C-alpha positions as CSV (number, residue, x, y, z in Angstrom):
1,X,-5.1,10.4,-3.3
2,X,-5.9,14.0,-4.5
3,X,-3.0,15.3,-2.3
4,X,-0.7,12.7,-3.5
5,X,-1.6,13.9,-7.2
6,X,-0.6,17.6,-6.7
7,X,2.5,16.6,-4.7
8,X,3.6,14.7,-7.8
9,X,2.8,17.4,-9.9
10,X,4.6,20.3,-8.1
11,X,6.5,19.0,-5.5
12,X,10.5,18.1,-5.6
13,X,11.4,14.4,-4.9
14,X,12.7,16.0,-1.0
15,X,9.4,17.4,-0.3
16,X,7.5,14.1,-1.6
17,X,9.6,12.0,0.7
18,X,9.0,14.1,3.7
19,X,5.0,13.6,2.6
20,X,5.4,10.0,2.4
21,X,7.4,9.7,5.7
22,X,4.3,11.4,7.2
23,X,1.7,9.0,5.5
24,X,3.7,5.9,6.4
25,X,4.0,7.3,10.1
26,X,0.2,7.7,10.5
27,X,-0.5,4.4,8.8
28,X,1.9,2.3,11.1
29,X,-0.2,4.3,13.9
30,X,-3.5,3.2,12.4
31,X,-2.3,-0.4,11.5
32,X,-1.2,-1.1,15.0
33,X,-4.1,0.5,16.9
34,X,-6.4,-1.9,14.6
35,X,-4.7,-4.8,15.9
36,X,-3.5,-3.9,19.3
37,X,-6.1,-1.5,20.4
38,X,-4.8,0.3,23.6
39,X,-2.5,-2.1,24.5
40,X,1.2,-1.6,24.2
41,X,1.2,1.9,23.4
42,X,5.0,2.5,23.7
43,X,5.7,-0.4,21.1
44,X,3.2,0.9,18.8
45,X,5.0,4.3,18.7
46,X,8.1,2.9,18.2
47,X,7.2,0.6,15.4
48,X,6.0,3.9,13.8
49,X,9.3,5.4,14.3
50,X,11.4,2.6,13.1
51,X,9.0,2.0,10.0
52,X,9.3,5.9,9.1
53,X,13.0,5.3,9.3
54,X,13.2,3.3,6.2
55,X,12.0,6.4,3.9
56,X,15.1,8.5,4.3
57,X,17.1,5.5,4.2
58,X,15.6,4.8,0.6
59,X,15.9,8.6,-0.5
60,X,19.5,9.1,0.5
61,X,20.2,5.5,-1.2
62,X,21.8,4.1,2.2
63,X,20.5,0.6,1.6
64,X,23.2,-0.8,4.1
65,X,21.3,0.6,7.0
66,X,18.2,-1.3,6.5
67,X,19.8,-4.6,7.6
68,X,21.0,-3.1,11.0
69,X,17.3,-1.1,11.5
70,X,15.6,-4.4,11.1
71,X,17.7,-6.1,13.2
72,X,17.8,-3.4,15.9
73,X,13.7,-3.0,15.9
74,X,13.3,-7.0,16.1
75,X,15.9,-6.9,19.2
76,X,14.1,-3.9,20.9
77,X,10.8,-5.5,20.4
78,X,11.8,-9.0,21.5
79,X,13.2,-7.5,25.0
80,X,10.4,-5.2,25.3
81,X,7.8,-8.0,25.3
82,X,10.1,-10.2,27.4
83,X,10.3,-7.6,30.1
84,X,7.2,-6.1,29.7
85,X,5.4,-8.9,29.9
86,X,1.7,-9.1,28.5
87,X,-0.7,-11.8,28.8
88,X,1.7,-14.8,27.7
89,X,-0.4,-16.5,25.5
90,X,-0.9,-13.7,23.4
91,X,2.8,-12.7,22.8
92,X,3.2,-14.3,19.7
93,X,-0.1,-12.8,18.2
94,X,1.0,-9.4,19.5
95,X,4.7,-9.3,18.7
96,X,3.8,-10.9,15.3
97,X,1.4,-7.9,14.7
98,X,4.1,-5.3,15.1
99,X,6.4,-7.2,12.9
100,X,3.9,-7.9,10.2
101,X,3.2,-4.2,10.0
102,X,7.2,-3.3,9.8
103,X,7.2,-5.4,6.6
104,X,3.9,-4.9,5.1
105,X,3.9,-0.9,5.3
106,X,7.3,0.4,5.0
107,X,8.7,-1.9,2.5
108,X,5.6,-1.8,0.1
109,X,5.0,1.8,0.4
110,X,8.6,2.5,0.4
111,X,8.9,1.5,-3.2
112,X,7.4,4.8,-4.1
113,X,10.7,6.7,-3.2
114,X,13.1,4.6,-5.8
115,X,10.2,4.8,-8.3
116,X,9.6,8.7,-7.8
117,X,13.7,9.0,-8.4
118,X,13.3,7.2,-11.9
119,X,13.6,9.0,-14.9
120,X,9.9,9.0,-15.6
121,X,9.1,7.8,-12.1
122,X,6.5,10.8,-12.0
123,X,4.5,9.4,-14.9
124,X,4.8,5.8,-13.7
125,X,3.0,6.9,-10.5
126,X,0.6,9.1,-12.3
127,X,-0.3,6.0,-14.0
128,X,-0.6,3.6,-11.1
129,X,-2.9,6.0,-9.5
130,X,-5.0,6.3,-12.7
131,X,-5.3,2.6,-12.8
132,X,-6.4,1.8,-9.3
133,X,-8.8,4.6,-9.7
134,X,-10.1,3.3,-12.6
135,X,-10.1,-0.4,-11.4
136,X,-12.2,0.6,-8.2
137,X,-14.6,2.8,-10.0
138,X,-15.4,0.3,-12.4
139,X,-15.4,-2.7,-10.3
140,X,-17.8,-0.7,-8.0
141,X,-20.3,0.0,-11.1
142,X,-20.2,-3.3,-12.7
143,X,-20.6,-5.1,-9.7
144,X,-23.5,-3.0,-8.2
145,X,-25.3,-3.3,-11.9
146,X,-24.7,-7.0,-12.6
147,X,-22.5,-8.4,-10.0
148,X,-24.1,-12.0,-8.8
149,X,-21.5,-14.3,-8.2
150,X,-19.2,-13.8,-4.9
151,X,-15.8,-13.2,-5.5
152,X,-14.5,-14.4,-2.0
153,X,-17.2,-14.1,0.6
154,X,-15.3,-14.9,3.6
155,X,-13.2,-12.1,3.3
156,X,-15.1,-9.2,1.4
157,X,-18.8,-10.5,1.0
158,X,-19.7,-7.4,-1.2
159,X,-17.3,-8.0,-4.1
160,X,-18.1,-9.8,-7.1
161,X,-16.8,-11.9,-10.0
162,X,-18.3,-9.6,-12.4
163,X,-17.1,-6.4,-10.5
164,X,-13.8,-7.8,-10.5
165,X,-13.4,-8.4,-14.5
166,X,-15.0,-4.9,-14.9
167,X,-12.0,-3.6,-12.7
168,X,-9.5,-5.2,-14.9
169,X,-11.1,-3.8,-17.9
170,X,-11.2,-0.3,-16.5
171,X,-7.4,-1.2,-15.7
172,X,-6.6,-1.7,-19.2
173,X,-8.6,1.4,-20.3
174,X,-6.4,3.3,-18.0
175,X,-2.9,2.2,-19.0
176,X,-4.1,2.8,-22.4
177,X,-5.1,6.6,-21.7
178,X,-1.5,6.9,-20.0
179,X,0.2,5.3,-23.0
180,X,-1.5,7.7,-25.3
181,X,-1.2,10.7,-23.2
182,X,2.1,10.9,-20.9
183,X,3.8,7.4,-20.9
184,X,4.4,6.7,-25.0
185,X,7.1,4.3,-23.8
186,X,4.4,1.6,-23.4
187,X,3.9,-0.6,-26.5
188,X,0.3,-1.6,-27.2
189,X,0.5,-5.4,-25.8
190,X,2.5,-4.2,-22.7
191,X,-0.1,-1.9,-22.0
192,X,-2.7,-4.6,-22.0
193,X,-0.7,-6.9,-19.7
194,X,0.5,-4.1,-17.3
195,X,-3.1,-3.1,-16.9
196,X,-4.4,-6.7,-16.3
197,X,-1.3,-7.3,-14.0
198,X,-1.9,-4.0,-11.9
199,X,-5.9,-4.2,-11.8
200,X,-5.4,-7.8,-10.5
201,X,-2.4,-6.7,-7.9
202,X,-4.6,-3.9,-6.9
203,X,-7.6,-6.1,-6.3
204,X,-5.5,-8.5,-4.3
205,X,-4.2,-5.7,-2.0
206,X,-7.9,-4.7,-1.4
207,X,-8.6,-8.4,-0.5
208,X,-5.7,-8.6,1.9
209,X,-6.5,-5.3,3.9
210,X,-9.8,-6.8,4.2
211,X,-8.5,-9.9,5.6
212,X,-6.7,-8.2,8.1
213,X,-9.7,-6.0,9.1
214,X,-11.9,-9.0,9.7
215,X,-9.4,-10.6,11.6
216,X,-9.4,-7.4,13.9
217,X,-13.1,-7.4,13.5
218,X,-13.1,-3.8,12.5
219,X,-15.2,-2.3,9.4
220,X,-12.8,0.4,8.6
221,X,-9.0,0.4,9.5
222,X,-9.4,3.6,11.2
223,X,-11.4,7.3,11.1
224,X,-8.6,9.7,10.0
225,X,-10.8,10.3,6.6
226,X,-14.2,11.3,8.0
227,X,-16.7,9.5,5.7
228,X,-14.0,7.2,4.1
229,X,-12.5,5.1,6.7
230,X,-8.7,5.0,7.5
231,X,-5.7,5.8,5.7
232,X,-5.1,2.2,5.1
233,X,-8.5,1.9,3.7
234,X,-7.3,4.7,0.8
235,X,-3.7,2.9,0.5
236,X,-4.7,-0.7,0.5
237,X,-4.8,-1.3,-3.4
238,X,-1.7,0.8,-4.1
239,X,0.6,-1.1,-1.6
240,X,0.5,-4.0,-3.9
241,X,0.6,-2.0,-7.0
242,X,3.5,0.4,-6.2
243,X,6.4,-2.4,-6.0
244,X,5.1,-4.3,-9.3
245,X,5.0,-0.8,-11.1
246,X,8.6,0.1,-9.9
247,X,10.0,-3.5,-11.1
248,X,8.2,-3.1,-14.0
249,X,9.7,0.7,-14.7
250,X,13.3,-0.3,-13.5
251,X,13.8,-3.6,-15.2
252,X,11.6,-3.5,-17.8
253,X,12.3,0.0,-19.3
254,X,15.5,0.6,-17.8
255,X,14.6,3.3,-15.5
């Protein structure tokens, strides 16, 4: 996340898009390793290539290419699973996992490209990063101090309702900081509502990634960030937050 902040501050949209493509490629590799392990290596690499291709399509605004890209991916993966026959009773799980990755990561994270290209896109992205960091920090400290009631123990046993509320408060405070410093277009009520909504979406994104890790029976999505888990462990909340921010900025404030 610190590197993302630096790139926002100093890199032009093209360099930012190249960085995002690299992050997406590594995230797709990590996602498929988490669910498929050492199986289907060819399919895993092809999925990462197909998914990453969404970034230049969005950057150059060639949206008409998205339909043939996804159609081609679907046909290729269907034929690969048909003729490189794995354990037949696992085909629906394994093929479904690859297709899930092609929707979950490229299309959610891909919203960063049109968001960055908006007039105030850089400020909206800064605000999102500030909200998610504030939400995570406040949720952790409030939860560790006074958290008693479990939020969703089947998916994430360490999270508490009190921590979740603390995260929402932290999110609202973060949007207020953005409003009074670098995003004055926000009204007071708007800032409160956006903070609550983004804080909630960020926590849901975190829970969804925890659900996937539980399904795969892993503690972390990967090991690419020593001491902090994998790429998805850093992106989980942002994946649900960035699309929401794009539509708020694009249609609520005219881009």
